[in-house]
CHARMM internal coordinates of N, CA and C (Angstrom, degrees):
IC EDIT
DIST 1 N 1 CA 1.4516
DIST 1 CA 1 C 1.5269
ANGL 1 N 1 CA 1 C 111.30
DIST 1 C 2 N 1.2953
ANGL 1 CA 1 C 2 N 117.03
DIHE 1 N 1 CA 1 C 2 N -31.49
DIST 2 N 2 CA 1.4610
ANGL 1 C 2 N 2 CA 119.21
DIHE 1 CA 1 C 2 N 2 CA 179.19
DIST 2 CA 2 C 1.5214
ANGL 2 N 2 CA 2 C 110.98
DIHE 1 C 2 N 2 CA 2 C -63.93
DIST 2 C 3 N 1.3334
ANGL 2 CA 2 C 3 N 116.66
DIHE 2 N 2 CA 2 C 3 N -35.75
DIST 3 N 3 CA 1.4653
ANGL 2 C 3 N 3 CA 119.92
DIHE 2 CA 2 C 3 N 3 CA 178.79
DIST 3 CA 3 C 1.5280
ANGL 3 N 3 CA 3 C 110.58
DIHE 2 C 3 N 3 CA 3 C -66.56
DIST 3 C 4 N 1.3332
ANGL 3 CA 3 C 4 N 116.79
DIHE 3 N 3 CA 3 C 4 N -37.22
DIST 4 N 4 CA 1.4653
ANGL 3 C 4 N 4 CA 119.82
DIHE 3 CA 3 C 4 N 4 CA 176.42
DIST 4 CA 4 C 1.5212
ANGL 4 N 4 CA 4 C 110.68
DIHE 3 C 4 N 4 CA 4 C -63.25
DIST 4 C 5 N 1.3232
ANGL 4 CA 4 C 5 N 117.54
DIHE 4 N 4 CA 4 C 5 N -39.44
DIST 5 N 5 CA 1.4593
ANGL 4 C 5 N 5 CA 121.03
DIHE 4 CA 4 C 5 N 5 CA 177.07
DIST 5 CA 5 C 1.5280
ANGL 5 N 5 CA 5 C 111.22
DIHE 4 C 5 N 5 CA 5 C -61.08
DIST 5 C 6 N 1.3371
ANGL 5 CA 5 C 6 N 116.06
DIHE 5 N 5 CA 5 C 6 N -40.25
DIST 6 N 6 CA 1.4665
ANGL 5 C 6 N 6 CA 120.15
DIHE 5 CA 5 C 6 N 6 CA 178.15
DIST 6 CA 6 C 1.5195
ANGL 6 N 6 CA 6 C 109.82
DIHE 5 C 6 N 6 CA 6 C -62.74
DIST 6 C 7 N 1.3392
ANGL 6 CA 6 C 7 N 117.36
DIHE 6 N 6 CA 6 C 7 N -46.45
DIST 7 N 7 CA 1.4687
ANGL 6 C 7 N 7 CA 121.04
DIHE 6 CA 6 C 7 N 7 CA 178.81
DIST 7 CA 7 C 1.5240
ANGL 7 N 7 CA 7 C 111.54
DIHE 6 C 7 N 7 CA 7 C -61.44
DIST 7 C 8 N 1.3264
ANGL 7 CA 7 C 8 N 116.57
DIHE 7 N 7 CA 7 C 8 N -43.33
DIST 8 N 8 CA 1.4609
ANGL 7 C 8 N 8 CA 119.22
DIHE 7 CA 7 C 8 N 8 CA -180.00
DIST 8 CA 8 C 1.5225
ANGL 8 N 8 CA 8 C 111.63
DIHE 7 C 8 N 8 CA 8 C -65.67
DIST 8 C 9 N 1.3256
ANGL 8 CA 8 C 9 N 117.63
DIHE 8 N 8 CA 8 C 9 N -39.58
DIST 9 N 9 CA 1.4670
ANGL 8 C 9 N 9 CA 120.37
DIHE 8 CA 8 C 9 N 9 CA 176.55
DIST 9 CA 9 C 1.5170
ANGL 9 N 9 CA 9 C 110.70
DIHE 8 C 9 N 9 CA 9 C -61.04
DIST 9 C 10 N 1.3392
ANGL 9 CA 9 C 10 N 117.14
DIHE 9 N 9 CA 9 C 10 N -43.43
DIST 10 N 10 CA 1.4605
ANGL 9 C 10 N 10 CA 120.64
DIHE 9 CA 9 C 10 N 10 CA 177.56
DIST 10 CA 10 C 1.5236
ANGL 10 N 10 CA 10 C 111.12
DIHE 9 C 10 N 10 CA 10 C -62.30
DIST 10 C 11 N 1.3318
ANGL 10 CA 10 C 11 N 116.37
DIHE 10 N 10 CA 10 C 11 N -42.68
DIST 11 N 11 CA 1.4656
ANGL 10 C 11 N 11 CA 120.56
DIHE 10 CA 10 C 11 N 11 CA 178.61
DIST 11 CA 11 C 1.5222
ANGL 11 N 11 CA 11 C 110.96
DIHE 10 C 11 N 11 CA 11 C -61.23
DIST 11 C 12 N 1.3116
ANGL 11 CA 11 C 12 N 116.96
DIHE 11 N 11 CA 11 C 12 N -44.34
DIST 12 N 12 CA 1.4621
ANGL 11 C 12 N 12 CA 121.06
DIHE 11 CA 11 C 12 N 12 CA -179.55
DIST 12 CA 12 C 1.5302
ANGL 12 N 12 CA 12 C 110.34
DIHE 11 C 12 N 12 CA 12 C -62.26
DIST 12 C 13 N 1.3223
ANGL 12 CA 12 C 13 N 116.65
DIHE 12 N 12 CA 12 C 13 N -45.08
DIST 13 N 13 CA 1.4615
ANGL 12 C 13 N 13 CA 120.25
DIHE 12 CA 12 C 13 N 13 CA -179.53
DIST 13 CA 13 C 1.5288
ANGL 13 N 13 CA 13 C 112.18
DIHE 12 C 13 N 13 CA 13 C -65.90
DIST 13 C 14 N 1.3292
ANGL 13 CA 13 C 14 N 116.98
DIHE 13 N 13 CA 13 C 14 N -44.79
DIST 14 N 14 CA 1.4644
ANGL 13 C 14 N 14 CA 120.59
DIHE 13 CA 13 C 14 N 14 CA -175.63
DIST 14 CA 14 C 1.5246
ANGL 14 N 14 CA 14 C 113.36
DIHE 13 C 14 N 14 CA 14 C -74.68
DIST 14 C 15 N 1.3060
ANGL 14 CA 14 C 15 N 118.01
DIHE 14 N 14 CA 14 C 15 N -26.06
DIST 15 N 15 CA 1.4657
ANGL 14 C 15 N 15 CA 120.75
DIHE 14 CA 14 C 15 N 15 CA -177.97
DIST 15 CA 15 C 1.5245
ANGL 15 N 15 CA 15 C 112.58
DIHE 14 C 15 N 15 CA 15 C -100.29
DIST 15 C 16 N 1.3233
ANGL 15 CA 15 C 16 N 116.30
DIHE 15 N 15 CA 15 C 16 N -1.10
DIST 16 N 16 CA 1.4600
ANGL 15 C 16 N 16 CA 121.82
DIHE 15 CA 15 C 16 N 16 CA -177.92
DIST 16 CA 16 C 1.5278
ANGL 16 N 16 CA 16 C 111.30
DIHE 15 C 16 N 16 CA 16 C 57.82
DIST 16 C 17 N 1.3379
ANGL 16 CA 16 C 17 N 115.95
DIHE 16 N 16 CA 16 C 17 N 33.23
DIST 17 N 17 CA 1.4582
ANGL 16 C 17 N 17 CA 121.83
DIHE 16 CA 16 C 17 N 17 CA 176.03
DIST 17 CA 17 C 1.5257
ANGL 17 N 17 CA 17 C 109.47
DIHE 16 C 17 N 17 CA 17 C -87.61
DIST 17 C 18 N 1.3027
ANGL 17 CA 17 C 18 N 115.52
DIHE 17 N 17 CA 17 C 18 N 169.36
DIST 18 N 18 CA 1.4599
ANGL 17 C 18 N 18 CA 119.11
DIHE 17 CA 17 C 18 N 18 CA 175.49
DIST 18 CA 18 C 1.5169
ANGL 18 N 18 CA 18 C 112.33
DIHE 17 C 18 N 18 CA 18 C -101.04
DIST 18 C 19 N 1.3377
ANGL 18 CA 18 C 19 N 116.81
DIHE 18 N 18 CA 18 C 19 N -21.63
DIST 19 N 19 CA 1.4580
ANGL 18 C 19 N 19 CA 120.31
DIHE 18 CA 18 C 19 N 19 CA -178.75
DIST 19 CA 19 C 1.5227
ANGL 19 N 19 CA 19 C 109.59
DIHE 18 C 19 N 19 CA 19 C -156.05
DIST 19 C 20 N 1.3204
ANGL 19 CA 19 C 20 N 115.45
DIHE 19 N 19 CA 19 C 20 N 160.81
DIST 20 N 20 CA 1.4616
ANGL 19 C 20 N 20 CA 121.01
DIHE 19 CA 19 C 20 N 20 CA 177.31
DIST 20 CA 20 C 1.5221
ANGL 20 N 20 CA 20 C 108.89
DIHE 19 C 20 N 20 CA 20 C -144.63
DIST 20 C 21 N 1.3165
ANGL 20 CA 20 C 21 N 115.33
DIHE 20 N 20 CA 20 C 21 N 145.42
DIST 21 N 21 CA 1.4625
ANGL 20 C 21 N 21 CA 122.24
DIHE 20 CA 20 C 21 N 21 CA 179.52
DIST 21 CA 21 C 1.5165
ANGL 21 N 21 CA 21 C 109.21
DIHE 20 C 21 N 21 CA 21 C -127.46
DIST 21 C 22 N 1.3279
ANGL 21 CA 21 C 22 N 116.43
DIHE 21 N 21 CA 21 C 22 N 146.62
DIST 22 N 22 CA 1.4614
ANGL 21 C 22 N 22 CA 121.95
DIHE 21 CA 21 C 22 N 22 CA 170.29
DIST 22 CA 22 C 1.5223
ANGL 22 N 22 CA 22 C 106.23
DIHE 21 C 22 N 22 CA 22 C -117.04
DIST 22 C 23 N 1.3421
ANGL 22 CA 22 C 23 N 115.06
DIHE 22 N 22 CA 22 C 23 N 124.69
DIST 23 N 23 CA 1.4640
ANGL 22 C 23 N 23 CA 121.75
DIHE 22 CA 22 C 23 N 23 CA -178.59
DIST 23 CA 23 C 1.5163
ANGL 23 N 23 CA 23 C 109.42
DIHE 22 C 23 N 23 CA 23 C -120.65
DIST 23 C 24 N 1.3245
ANGL 23 CA 23 C 24 N 116.44
DIHE 23 N 23 CA 23 C 24 N 156.21
DIST 24 N 24 CA 1.4582
ANGL 23 C 24 N 24 CA 118.40
DIHE 23 CA 23 C 24 N 24 CA 169.56
DIST 24 CA 24 C 1.5277
ANGL 24 N 24 CA 24 C 108.10
DIHE 23 C 24 N 24 CA 24 C -97.24
DIST 24 C 25 N 1.3244
ANGL 24 CA 24 C 25 N 116.46
DIHE 24 N 24 CA 24 C 25 N 174.93
DIST 25 N 25 CA 1.4726
ANGL 24 C 25 N 25 CA 119.54
DIHE 24 CA 24 C 25 N 25 CA -174.97
DIST 25 CA 25 C 1.5218
ANGL 25 N 25 CA 25 C 113.28
DIHE 24 C 25 N 25 CA 25 C -64.98
DIST 25 C 26 N 1.3244
ANGL 25 CA 25 C 26 N 116.80
DIHE 25 N 25 CA 25 C 26 N -23.13
DIST 26 N 26 CA 1.4646
ANGL 25 C 26 N 26 CA 120.33
DIHE 25 CA 25 C 26 N 26 CA -179.77
DIST 26 CA 26 C 1.5216
ANGL 26 N 26 CA 26 C 112.05
DIHE 25 C 26 N 26 CA 26 C -81.69
DIST 26 C 27 N 1.3339
ANGL 26 CA 26 C 27 N 117.07
DIHE 26 N 26 CA 26 C 27 N -6.99
DIST 27 N 27 CA 1.4532
ANGL 26 C 27 N 27 CA 120.34
DIHE 26 CA 26 C 27 N 27 CA 178.25
DIST 27 CA 27 C 1.5134
ANGL 27 N 27 CA 27 C 114.17
DIHE 26 C 27 N 27 CA 27 C 96.33
DIST 27 C 28 N 1.3246
ANGL 27 CA 27 C 28 N 116.90
DIHE 27 N 27 CA 27 C 28 N 9.72
DIST 28 N 28 CA 1.4567
ANGL 27 C 28 N 28 CA 119.55
DIHE 27 CA 27 C 28 N 28 CA 178.56
DIST 28 CA 28 C 1.5213
ANGL 28 N 28 CA 28 C 109.97
DIHE 27 C 28 N 28 CA 28 C -83.54
DIST 28 C 29 N 1.3132
ANGL 28 CA 28 C 29 N 115.67
DIHE 28 N 28 CA 28 C 29 N 135.56
DIST 29 N 29 CA 1.4551
ANGL 28 C 29 N 29 CA 122.11
DIHE 28 CA 28 C 29 N 29 CA 179.17
DIST 29 CA 29 C 1.5223
ANGL 29 N 29 CA 29 C 108.89
DIHE 28 C 29 N 29 CA 29 C -76.60
DIST 29 C 30 N 1.3327
ANGL 29 CA 29 C 30 N 116.82
DIHE 29 N 29 CA 29 C 30 N 115.76
DIST 30 N 30 CA 1.4579
ANGL 29 C 30 N 30 CA 122.09
DIHE 29 CA 29 C 30 N 30 CA -177.73
DIST 30 CA 30 C 1.5217
ANGL 30 N 30 CA 30 C 110.31
DIHE 29 C 30 N 30 CA 30 C -88.25
DIST 30 C 31 N 1.3308
ANGL 30 CA 30 C 31 N 116.26
DIHE 30 N 30 CA 30 C 31 N -44.94
DIST 31 N 31 CA 1.4586
ANGL 30 C 31 N 31 CA 120.63
DIHE 30 CA 30 C 31 N 31 CA -176.03
DIST 31 CA 31 C 1.5265
ANGL 31 N 31 CA 31 C 108.51
DIHE 30 C 31 N 31 CA 31 C -155.97
DIST 31 C 32 N 1.3125
ANGL 31 CA 31 C 32 N 116.09
DIHE 31 N 31 CA 31 C 32 N 146.91
DIST 32 N 32 CA 1.4653
ANGL 31 C 32 N 32 CA 120.86
DIHE 31 CA 31 C 32 N 32 CA 176.98
DIST 32 CA 32 C 1.5174
ANGL 32 N 32 CA 32 C 108.18
DIHE 31 C 32 N 32 CA 32 C -141.21
DIST 32 C 33 N 1.3329
ANGL 32 CA 32 C 33 N 115.34
DIHE 32 N 32 CA 32 C 33 N 151.86
DIST 33 N 33 CA 1.4474
ANGL 32 C 33 N 33 CA 119.72
DIHE 32 CA 32 C 33 N 33 CA -179.14
DIST 33 CA 33 C 1.5208
ANGL 33 N 33 CA 33 C 108.90
DIHE 32 C 33 N 33 CA 33 C -157.24
DIST 33 C 34 N 1.3042
ANGL 33 CA 33 C 34 N 116.28
DIHE 33 N 33 CA 33 C 34 N 154.43
DIST 34 N 34 CA 1.4483
ANGL 33 C 34 N 34 CA 121.19
DIHE 33 CA 33 C 34 N 34 CA 177.84
DIST 34 CA 34 C 1.5084
ANGL 34 N 34 CA 34 C 112.56
DIHE 33 C 34 N 34 CA 34 C 104.47
DIST 34 C 35 N 1.3170
ANGL 34 CA 34 C 35 N 115.40
DIHE 34 N 34 CA 34 C 35 N -165.85
DIST 35 N 35 CA 1.4604
ANGL 34 C 35 N 35 CA 122.43
DIHE 34 CA 34 C 35 N 35 CA -178.48
DIST 35 CA 35 C 1.5270
ANGL 35 N 35 CA 35 C 108.98
DIHE 34 C 35 N 35 CA 35 C -87.20
DIST 35 C 36 N 1.3092
ANGL 35 CA 35 C 36 N 115.94
DIHE 35 N 35 CA 35 C 36 N 101.28
DIST 36 N 36 CA 1.4650
ANGL 35 C 36 N 36 CA 121.12
DIHE 35 CA 35 C 36 N 36 CA -177.68
DIST 36 CA 36 C 1.5251
ANGL 36 N 36 CA 36 C 112.09
DIHE 35 C 36 N 36 CA 36 C -102.02
DIST 36 C 37 N 1.3490
ANGL 36 CA 36 C 37 N 116.98
DIHE 36 N 36 CA 36 C 37 N 16.72
DIST 37 N 37 CA 1.4662
ANGL 36 C 37 N 37 CA 120.74
DIHE 36 CA 36 C 37 N 37 CA -177.26
DIST 37 CA 37 C 1.5200
ANGL 37 N 37 CA 37 C 112.67
DIHE 36 C 37 N 37 CA 37 C -60.45
DIST 37 C 38 N 1.3376
ANGL 37 CA 37 C 38 N 117.56
DIHE 37 N 37 CA 37 C 38 N -38.81
DIST 38 N 38 CA 1.4605
ANGL 37 C 38 N 38 CA 120.14
DIHE 37 CA 37 C 38 N 38 CA -178.53
DIST 38 CA 38 C 1.5248
ANGL 38 N 38 CA 38 C 112.46
DIHE 37 C 38 N 38 CA 38 C -80.37
DIST 38 C 39 N 1.3245
ANGL 38 CA 38 C 39 N 116.39
DIHE 38 N 38 CA 38 C 39 N -14.15
DIST 39 N 39 CA 1.4534
ANGL 38 C 39 N 39 CA 120.65
DIHE 38 CA 38 C 39 N 39 CA 179.55
DIST 39 CA 39 C 1.5281
ANGL 39 N 39 CA 39 C 107.79
DIHE 38 C 39 N 39 CA 39 C -91.46
DIST 39 C 40 N 1.3209
ANGL 39 CA 39 C 40 N 115.94
DIHE 39 N 39 CA 39 C 40 N 104.10
DIST 40 N 40 CA 1.4628
ANGL 39 C 40 N 40 CA 120.77
DIHE 39 CA 39 C 40 N 40 CA -173.32
DIST 40 CA 40 C 1.5229
ANGL 40 N 40 CA 40 C 113.19
DIHE 39 C 40 N 40 CA 40 C -64.99
DIST 40 C 41 N 1.3426
ANGL 40 CA 40 C 41 N 116.19
DIHE 40 N 40 CA 40 C 41 N -43.15
DIST 41 N 41 CA 1.4613
ANGL 40 C 41 N 41 CA 119.81
DIHE 40 CA 40 C 41 N 41 CA -174.67
DIST 41 CA 41 C 1.5240
ANGL 41 N 41 CA 41 C 110.32
DIHE 40 C 41 N 41 CA 41 C -141.57
DIST 41 C 42 N 1.3421
ANGL 41 CA 41 C 42 N 118.07
DIHE 41 N 41 CA 41 C 42 N 91.59
DIST 42 N 42 CA 1.4605
ANGL 41 C 42 N 42 CA 119.70
DIHE 41 CA 41 C 42 N 42 CA -178.31
DIST 42 CA 42 C 1.5270
ANGL 42 N 42 CA 42 C 113.39
DIHE 41 C 42 N 42 CA 42 C -62.62
DIST 42 C 43 N 1.3206
ANGL 42 CA 42 C 43 N 117.50
DIHE 42 N 42 CA 42 C 43 N -26.28
DIST 43 N 43 CA 1.4688
ANGL 42 C 43 N 43 CA 120.16
DIHE 42 CA 42 C 43 N 43 CA 179.46
DIST 43 CA 43 C 1.5296
ANGL 43 N 43 CA 43 C 110.84
DIHE 42 C 43 N 43 CA 43 C -67.29
DIST 43 C 44 N 1.3267
ANGL 43 CA 43 C 44 N 117.37
DIHE 43 N 43 CA 43 C 44 N -38.28
DIST 44 N 44 CA 1.4596
ANGL 43 C 44 N 44 CA 120.69
DIHE 43 CA 43 C 44 N 44 CA 177.72
DIST 44 CA 44 C 1.5219
ANGL 44 N 44 CA 44 C 110.35
DIHE 43 C 44 N 44 CA 44 C -66.52
DIST 44 C 45 N 1.3236
ANGL 44 CA 44 C 45 N 116.77
DIHE 44 N 44 CA 44 C 45 N -41.97
DIST 45 N 45 CA 1.4627
ANGL 44 C 45 N 45 CA 120.63
DIHE 44 CA 44 C 45 N 45 CA 176.98
DIST 45 CA 45 C 1.5259
ANGL 45 N 45 CA 45 C 110.41
DIHE 44 C 45 N 45 CA 45 C -61.31
DIST 45 C 46 N 1.3253
ANGL 45 CA 45 C 46 N 117.19
DIHE 45 N 45 CA 45 C 46 N -40.59
DIST 46 N 46 CA 1.4691
ANGL 45 C 46 N 46 CA 121.39
DIHE 45 CA 45 C 46 N 46 CA 178.63
DIST 46 CA 46 C 1.5277
ANGL 46 N 46 CA 46 C 110.31
DIHE 45 C 46 N 46 CA 46 C -62.14
DIST 46 C 47 N 1.3227
ANGL 46 CA 46 C 47 N 117.59
DIHE 46 N 46 CA 46 C 47 N -44.00
DIST 47 N 47 CA 1.4648
ANGL 46 C 47 N 47 CA 121.16
DIHE 46 CA 46 C 47 N 47 CA 179.94
DIST 47 CA 47 C 1.5274
ANGL 47 N 47 CA 47 C 110.97
DIHE 46 C 47 N 47 CA 47 C -65.08
DIST 47 C 48 N 1.3218
ANGL 47 CA 47 C 48 N 117.25
DIHE 47 N 47 CA 47 C 48 N -41.15
DIST 48 N 48 CA 1.4669
ANGL 47 C 48 N 48 CA 120.61
DIHE 47 CA 47 C 48 N 48 CA 178.69
DIST 48 CA 48 C 1.5240
ANGL 48 N 48 CA 48 C 111.37
DIHE 47 C 48 N 48 CA 48 C -65.57
DIST 48 C 49 N 1.3092
ANGL 48 CA 48 C 49 N 117.44
DIHE 48 N 48 CA 48 C 49 N -41.31
DIST 49 N 49 CA 1.4712
ANGL 48 C 49 N 49 CA 120.94
DIHE 48 CA 48 C 49 N 49 CA 178.59
DIST 49 CA 49 C 1.5200
ANGL 49 N 49 CA 49 C 110.38
DIHE 48 C 49 N 49 CA 49 C -64.51
DIST 49 C 50 N 1.3261
ANGL 49 CA 49 C 50 N 116.81
DIHE 49 N 49 CA 49 C 50 N -39.37
DIST 50 N 50 CA 1.4592
ANGL 49 C 50 N 50 CA 120.53
DIHE 49 CA 49 C 50 N 50 CA 178.84
DIST 50 CA 50 C 1.5268
ANGL 50 N 50 CA 50 C 111.27
DIHE 49 C 50 N 50 CA 50 C -64.94
DIST 50 C 51 N 1.3262
ANGL 50 CA 50 C 51 N 116.32
DIHE 50 N 50 CA 50 C 51 N -42.91
DIST 51 N 51 CA 1.4644
ANGL 50 C 51 N 51 CA 120.24
DIHE 50 CA 50 C 51 N 51 CA 177.99
DIST 51 CA 51 C 1.5189
ANGL 51 N 51 CA 51 C 111.75
DIHE 50 C 51 N 51 CA 51 C -63.50
DIST 51 C 52 N 1.3112
ANGL 51 CA 51 C 52 N 116.69
DIHE 51 N 51 CA 51 C 52 N -39.93
DIST 52 N 52 CA 1.4642
ANGL 51 C 52 N 52 CA 121.14
DIHE 51 CA 51 C 52 N 52 CA 177.95
DIST 52 CA 52 C 1.5240
ANGL 52 N 52 CA 52 C 110.27
DIHE 51 C 52 N 52 CA 52 C -64.99
DIST 52 C 53 N 1.3167
ANGL 52 CA 52 C 53 N 116.89
DIHE 52 N 52 CA 52 C 53 N -42.66
DIST 53 N 53 CA 1.4653
ANGL 52 C 53 N 53 CA 121.00
DIHE 52 CA 52 C 53 N 53 CA 178.74
DIST 53 CA 53 C 1.5374
ANGL 53 N 53 CA 53 C 110.59
DIHE 52 C 53 N 53 CA 53 C -62.11
DIST 53 C 54 N 1.3244
ANGL 53 CA 53 C 54 N 116.72
DIHE 53 N 53 CA 53 C 54 N -44.07
DIST 54 N 54 CA 1.4640
ANGL 53 C 54 N 54 CA 120.63
DIHE 53 CA 53 C 54 N 54 CA -179.85
DIST 54 CA 54 C 1.5314
ANGL 54 N 54 CA 54 C 111.22
DIHE 53 C 54 N 54 CA 54 C -63.74
DIST 54 C 55 N 1.3193
ANGL 54 CA 54 C 55 N 116.91
DIHE 54 N 54 CA 54 C 55 N -41.48
DIST 55 N 55 CA 1.4602
ANGL 54 C 55 N 55 CA 120.47
DIHE 54 CA 54 C 55 N 55 CA 179.71
DIST 55 CA 55 C 1.5278
ANGL 55 N 55 CA 55 C 110.92
DIHE 54 C 55 N 55 CA 55 C -65.65
DIST 55 C 56 N 1.3206
ANGL 55 CA 55 C 56 N 117.25
DIHE 55 N 55 CA 55 C 56 N -43.17
DIST 56 N 56 CA 1.4730
ANGL 55 C 56 N 56 CA 120.25
DIHE 55 CA 55 C 56 N 56 CA 179.35
DIST 56 CA 56 C 1.5273
ANGL 56 N 56 CA 56 C 111.33
DIHE 55 C 56 N 56 CA 56 C -66.65
DIST 56 C 57 N 1.3112
ANGL 56 CA 56 C 57 N 116.78
DIHE 56 N 56 CA 56 C 57 N -35.39
DIST 57 N 57 CA 1.4653
ANGL 56 C 57 N 57 CA 120.17
DIHE 56 CA 56 C 57 N 57 CA 177.02
DIST 57 CA 57 C 1.5241
ANGL 57 N 57 CA 57 C 110.18
DIHE 56 C 57 N 57 CA 57 C -63.49
DIST 57 C 58 N 1.3194
ANGL 57 CA 57 C 58 N 117.50
DIHE 57 N 57 CA 57 C 58 N -42.37
DIST 58 N 58 CA 1.4649
ANGL 57 C 58 N 58 CA 121.36
DIHE 57 CA 57 C 58 N 58 CA 178.46
DIST 58 CA 58 C 1.5231
ANGL 58 N 58 CA 58 C 111.07
DIHE 57 C 58 N 58 CA 58 C -63.93
DIST 58 C 59 N 1.3259
ANGL 58 CA 58 C 59 N 116.07
DIHE 58 N 58 CA 58 C 59 N -41.21
DIST 59 N 59 CA 1.4644
ANGL 58 C 59 N 59 CA 119.59
DIHE 58 CA 58 C 59 N 59 CA -179.51
DIST 59 CA 59 C 1.5256
ANGL 59 N 59 CA 59 C 111.90
DIHE 58 C 59 N 59 CA 59 C -68.23
DIST 59 C 60 N 1.3151
ANGL 59 CA 59 C 60 N 117.00
DIHE 59 N 59 CA 59 C 60 N -31.86
DIST 60 N 60 CA 1.4581
ANGL 59 C 60 N 60 CA 120.90
DIHE 59 CA 59 C 60 N 60 CA -177.36
DIST 60 CA 60 C 1.5237
ANGL 60 N 60 CA 60 C 112.92
DIHE 59 C 60 N 60 CA 60 C -84.06
DIST 60 C 61 N 1.3134
ANGL 60 CA 60 C 61 N 117.44
DIHE 60 N 60 CA 60 C 61 N -11.93
DIST 61 N 61 CA 1.4540
ANGL 60 C 61 N 61 CA 120.94
DIHE 60 CA 60 C 61 N 61 CA -179.41
DIST 61 CA 61 C 1.5253
ANGL 61 N 61 CA 61 C 109.29
DIHE 60 C 61 N 61 CA 61 C -86.46
DIST 61 C 62 N 1.3285
ANGL 61 CA 61 C 62 N 117.52
DIHE 61 N 61 CA 61 C 62 N 121.43
DIST 62 N 62 CA 1.4692
ANGL 61 C 62 N 62 CA 118.44
DIHE 61 CA 61 C 62 N 62 CA -179.47
DIST 62 CA 62 C 1.5302
ANGL 62 N 62 CA 62 C 110.40
DIHE 61 C 62 N 62 CA 62 C -68.39
DIST 62 C 63 N 1.3072
ANGL 62 CA 62 C 63 N 115.93
DIHE 62 N 62 CA 62 C 63 N 144.69
DIST 63 N 63 CA 1.4713
ANGL 62 C 63 N 63 CA 118.98
DIHE 62 CA 62 C 63 N 63 CA 179.74
DIST 63 CA 63 C 1.5433
ANGL 63 N 63 CA 63 C 110.05
DIHE 62 C 63 N 63 CA 63 C -67.50
DIST 63 C 64 N 1.2987
ANGL 63 CA 63 C 64 N 115.37
DIHE 63 N 63 CA 63 C 64 N 150.83
DIST 64 N 64 CA 1.4615
ANGL 63 C 64 N 64 CA 119.20
DIHE 63 CA 63 C 64 N 64 CA 177.90
DIST 64 CA 64 C 1.5291
ANGL 64 N 64 CA 64 C 108.79
DIHE 63 C 64 N 64 CA 64 C -79.31
DIST 64 C 65 N 1.2988
ANGL 64 CA 64 C 65 N 115.34
DIHE 64 N 64 CA 64 C 65 N 144.51
DIST 65 N 65 CA 1.4567
ANGL 64 C 65 N 65 CA 120.79
DIHE 64 CA 64 C 65 N 65 CA -179.80
DIST 65 CA 65 C 1.5246
ANGL 65 N 65 CA 65 C 108.78
DIHE 64 C 65 N 65 CA 65 C -85.65
DIST 65 C 66 N 1.2890
ANGL 65 CA 65 C 66 N 115.78
DIHE 65 N 65 CA 65 C 66 N 130.94
DIST 66 N 66 CA 1.4585
ANGL 65 C 66 N 66 CA 120.24
DIHE 65 CA 65 C 66 N 66 CA 175.57
DIST 66 CA 66 C 1.5239
ANGL 66 N 66 CA 66 C 108.28
DIHE 65 C 66 N 66 CA 66 C -117.67
DIST 66 C 67 N 1.2951
ANGL 66 CA 66 C 67 N 115.58
DIHE 66 N 66 CA 66 C 67 N 145.49
DIST 67 N 67 CA 1.4631
ANGL 66 C 67 N 67 CA 119.47
DIHE 66 CA 66 C 67 N 67 CA 179.14
DIST 67 CA 67 C 1.5246
ANGL 67 N 67 CA 67 C 108.30
DIHE 66 C 67 N 67 CA 67 C -104.41
DIST 67 C 68 N 1.2937
ANGL 67 CA 67 C 68 N 114.52
DIHE 67 N 67 CA 67 C 68 N 139.22
DIST 68 N 68 CA 1.4618
ANGL 67 C 68 N 68 CA 121.23
DIHE 67 CA 67 C 68 N 68 CA 178.31
DIST 68 CA 68 C 1.5227
ANGL 68 N 68 CA 68 C 107.27
DIHE 67 C 68 N 68 CA 68 C -101.72
DIST 68 C 69 N 1.3086
ANGL 68 CA 68 C 69 N 116.16
DIHE 68 N 68 CA 68 C 69 N 125.47
DIST 69 N 69 CA 1.4773
ANGL 68 C 69 N 69 CA 119.25
DIHE 68 CA 68 C 69 N 69 CA 179.32
DIST 69 CA 69 C 1.5033
ANGL 69 N 69 CA 69 C 111.02
DIHE 68 C 69 N 69 CA 69 C -112.97
END
COOR INIT
IC SEED 1 N 1 CA 1 C
IC BUILD
């Protein structure tokens, strides 16, 4: 976890962001770093990002072709 903190600190500095989060695909918050004072509920943001990712994945997946006999 300490290595993730180092990466997040570097990301915050290089991107001029105030905070950074690492989430898994299920929407669980893995790691957070930075100034999260303005972010009231990082867990809600994680869940919303996960839902958005899942929806975009579904939209980007081509439908399977079925044959009618």
